[in-house]
C-alpha positions in Angstrom: 92.3 342.7 -44.0 91.3 342.0 -40.4 93.8 343.5 -38.0 91.5 344.0 -35.0 92.5 342.1 -31.9 89.8 339.8 -30.6 88.4 340.5 -27.2 90.1 338.7 -24.3 87.3 336.1 -24.1 87.4 335.5 -27.9 91.2 335.2 -27.9 90.9 332.7 -25.1 88.4 330.7 -27.0 90.6 330.7 -30.1 93.6 329.6 -27.9 91.5 326.7 -26.6 90.5 325.7 -30.2 94.2 325.9 -31.2 95.1 323.5 -28.4 92.3 321.2 -29.4 93.3 321.2 -33.0 96.9 320.2 -32.1 95.7 317.5 -29.7 93.4 316.1 -32.4 96.4 316.0 -34.8 98.3 314.0 -32.2 101.8 314.5 -33.5 103.3 316.9 -36.0 106.3 318.3 -37.7 106.2 322.1 -37.5 107.6 324.2 -40.4 109.4 326.7 -38.1 110.8 329.8 -39.8 111.5 331.8 -36.7 108.6 334.2 -37.3 106.0 334.9 -34.7 103.3 332.7 -36.4 105.3 329.5 -36.5 106.9 330.3 -33.2 103.5 330.4 -31.6 102.5 327.1 -33.2 105.8 325.5 -32.1 105.3 326.7 -28.5 101.7 325.6 -28.2 102.4 322.3 -30.0 105.2 321.6 -27.6 103.0 322.4 -24.6 100.3 320.1 -25.8 102.2 317.3 -27.5 105.6 317.3 -25.9 108.0 314.9 -27.7 105.4 314.4 -30.4 106.0 317.9 -31.7 109.1 318.6 -33.7 110.1 322.0 -35.1 112.1 321.9 -38.3 113.8 324.9 -39.9 114.8 324.9 -43.5 118.4 326.3 -43.7 117.7 328.2 -46.9 120.1 330.4 -48.8 117.3 333.0 -48.9 116.9 333.1 -45.1 118.7 336.1 -43.6 121.5 335.1 -41.2 119.9 337.1 -38.4 116.6 335.3 -38.9 118.3 331.9 -38.8 120.1 332.7 -35.6 116.9 334.0 -34.1 115.1 330.8 -34.9 117.8 328.7 -33.2 117.7 331.0 -30.1 113.9 330.8 -29.8 113.8 327.0 -30.2 116.5 326.5 -27.7 115.0 328.9 -25.1 111.5 327.3 -25.5 112.7 323.8 -24.9 111.1 322.6 -28.0 112.4 319.7 -30.1 114.1 321.3 -33.1 116.1 320.3 -36.1 117.5 322.0 -39.1 117.4 320.6 -42.6 119.3 322.2 -45.6 117.3 323.4 -48.5 118.8 324.2 -51.9 116.0 325.9 -53.8 118.6 327.9 -55.8 119.6 324.6 -57.5 116.1 324.6 -59.0 116.2 326.7 -62.2 112.4 327.3 -61.8 113.1 329.1 -58.5 116.3 330.8 -59.5 114.6 332.4 -62.5 112.4 334.2 -60.0 108.9 333.8 -61.6 105.8 335.1 -60.0 105.2 331.7 -58.4 108.7 331.4 -57.1 107.5 330.6 -53.6 105.8 327.5 -54.9 109.1 325.9 -55.8 110.7 326.9 -52.4 107.8 325.5 -50.4 107.7 322.4 -52.5 111.2 321.5 -51.6 110.7 322.3 -47.9 107.5 320.4 -47.5 108.9 317.4 -49.4 111.7 317.3 -46.8 109.3 317.7 -43.9 107.1 315.0 -45.4 110.1 312.6 -45.5 110.8 313.3 -41.9 107.2 312.9 -40.8 106.8 309.6 -42.7 110.1 308.1 -41.6 109.4 308.9 -37.9 105.7 308.4 -37.7 104.5 311.9 -37.2 100.8 312.3 -38.2 101.0 315.7 -40.0 103.0 318.6 -41.1 101.8 322.0 -39.8 102.6 325.6 -40.6 102.0 329.1 -39.3 99.4 330.2 -41.9 96.6 332.3 -40.4 93.4 333.8 -41.7 94.9 337.2 -42.7 97.4 335.3 -44.9 94.5 334.3 -47.2 94.5 338.0 -48.4 98.1 337.9 -49.4 99.9 336.6 -52.5 100.9 333.1 -51.4 102.0 330.7 -54.3 103.4 328.4 -51.6 99.8 327.5 -50.5 99.6 325.2 -53.6 102.6 323.3 -52.3 101.1 323.1 -48.8 97.9 321.6 -50.3 99.9 319.1 -52.4 101.8 317.9 -49.3 98.8 317.8 -47.0 100.1 320.6 -44.7 97.7 321.7 -42.0 97.3 325.2 -40.6 96.2 325.1 -37.0 96.1 328.9 -36.6 93.7 329.3 -39.5 91.7 326.3 -38.4 91.3 327.9 -34.9 90.3 331.3 -36.4 93.5 333.3 -35.7 94.2 336.6 -37.4 97.7 338.2 -37.3 96.6 340.4 -34.4 95.4 337.3 -32.5 98.7 335.6 -33.1 100.6 338.5 -31.6 98.1 338.9 -28.8 98.4 335.3 -27.7 102.2 335.3 -28.1 102.3 338.3 -25.8 100.1 336.7 -23.2 102.3 333.6 -23.3 105.4 335.7 -22.8 107.0 334.9 -26.1 109.6 337.5 -26.8 108.9 337.3 -30.5 105.4 338.6 -30.1 106.2 342.0 -31.7 108.9 340.7 -34.1 108.6 342.4 -37.5 107.0 340.3 -40.3 109.4 337.8 -41.8 109.9 337.4 -45.6 112.7 335.6 -47.4 115.5 337.6 -49.0 114.3 336.5 -52.5 111.3 338.8 -52.0 113.6 341.8 -52.4 114.1 341.2 -56.1 111.6 342.2 -58.8 110.0 339.2 -60.5 112.1 338.1 -63.5 115.4 339.2 -61.9 117.5 336.0 -61.6 118.4 335.2 -58.1 121.9 334.1 -57.2 123.6 333.3 -53.9 125.9 336.3 -54.2 122.9 338.6 -54.7 121.1 337.2 -51.7 124.2 337.7 -49.6 124.5 341.3 -50.9 120.9 342.1 -49.9 121.4 340.4 -46.5 124.5 342.6 -45.8 122.8 345.7 -46.9 119.8 345.1 -44.7 122.0 344.3 -41.8 123.7 347.7 -42.3 120.3 349.4 -41.9 119.5 347.3 -38.8 122.9 348.2 -37.3 122.0 351.8 -37.7 119.0 351.3 -35.4 116.2 350.8 -37.9 114.3 347.7 -36.8 112.0 347.2 -39.8 113.3 347.6 -43.3 113.5 346.0 -46.7 116.3 346.6 -49.2 114.8 346.2 -52.6 117.4 345.2 -55.3 117.4 347.1 -58.5 120.7 346.4 -60.1 123.2 348.9 -58.8 120.5 350.7 -56.8 119.4 349.6 -53.3 115.9 351.0 -52.6 115.4 351.1 -48.9 111.9 350.8 -47.5 111.2 351.6 -43.8 107.9 352.3 -42.1 106.5 355.8 -43.0 107.1 357.1 -39.4 110.8 356.1 -39.7 111.4 358.1 -43.0 112.2 361.3 -41.0 115.0 359.5 -39.2 117.0 359.7 -42.3 117.3 363.4 -41.9 120.0 362.7 -39.3 123.3 363.0 -41.2 125.1 360.6 -38.9 122.5 357.8 -39.3 122.2 358.5 -43.0 126.0 358.4 -43.6 126.2 355.1 -41.7 123.5 353.5 -43.7 124.9 354.7 -47.0 128.4 353.5 -46.2 127.1 350.1 -45.0 124.9 349.5 -48.1 127.6 350.6 -50.5 130.0 348.3 -48.7 127.5 345.5 -49.4 128.0 346.1 -53.1 125.5 348.8 -54.2 126.6 351.9 -56.1 123.5 354.0 -55.3 121.4 354.1 -52.2 117.8 355.4 -52.4 115.1 355.9 -49.7 111.5 355.1 -50.8 109.5 358.0 -49.5 106.4 355.9 -49.8 107.5 353.8 -46.8 107.6 350.1 -46.3 104.8 348.2 -48.0 104.6 344.4 -47.5 104.7 342.6 -50.8 105.7 345.8 -52.6 107.1 343.8 -55.5 104.0 341.5 -55.9 102.2 342.0 -59.2 99.1 343.3 -57.4 101.3 346.1 -55.8 102.9 347.2 -59.1 
């Protein structure tokens, strides 16, 4: 995976291409999750297109409350046009059963709602925050994006993840170093049915870890066991009895009987088939 930041001149060229892609599109609905990728697209699209750019956030049951609030705050601070639409992917048994292609069903519902908005209001396209490095990840939702004609300006302009963060930092976006975003359903091994109660349980458990001062974490759900993943350099922090006790108490309060720390550290997509 390419994680090398482009030179300053290369990044500027990519930024110009991004702006050109958005101007060529003319008007768009941005699938805005609150993560750094879609935040950059929303910011640049608003800069280039003004009222012809509309950010839309799907209020999904699998979106952590802290992430939802962060998306609202960013959109408000940026001055972008922004709306929220409810999504109910848990009502789809195909999604709730948690198959390997779960994300396809989630994105299908989201993009169908964004397509309805775009068609009803005369927006030329739906765009997302997909970048070149995402091509190397497990992304069942890309099929849904193709089916709904979603464009990916970052990928079209040649952006890697490092480029996204680099330009976001140059532009003064406070999300430039925000940890990678993934929906709460990604915390469950494939085949484990997903319910609203379980999503809320994971959300509360992760919030307990964040409240203890750990910025990046995943709480993987294994029945009564919460398996906490943090970056490898943060594992040693759990030797602090005060921090450890606070996390254990908070995670158990969320509904888990046992609390485990994965000594292997945080691995993005750890429950994907390719990672098993």
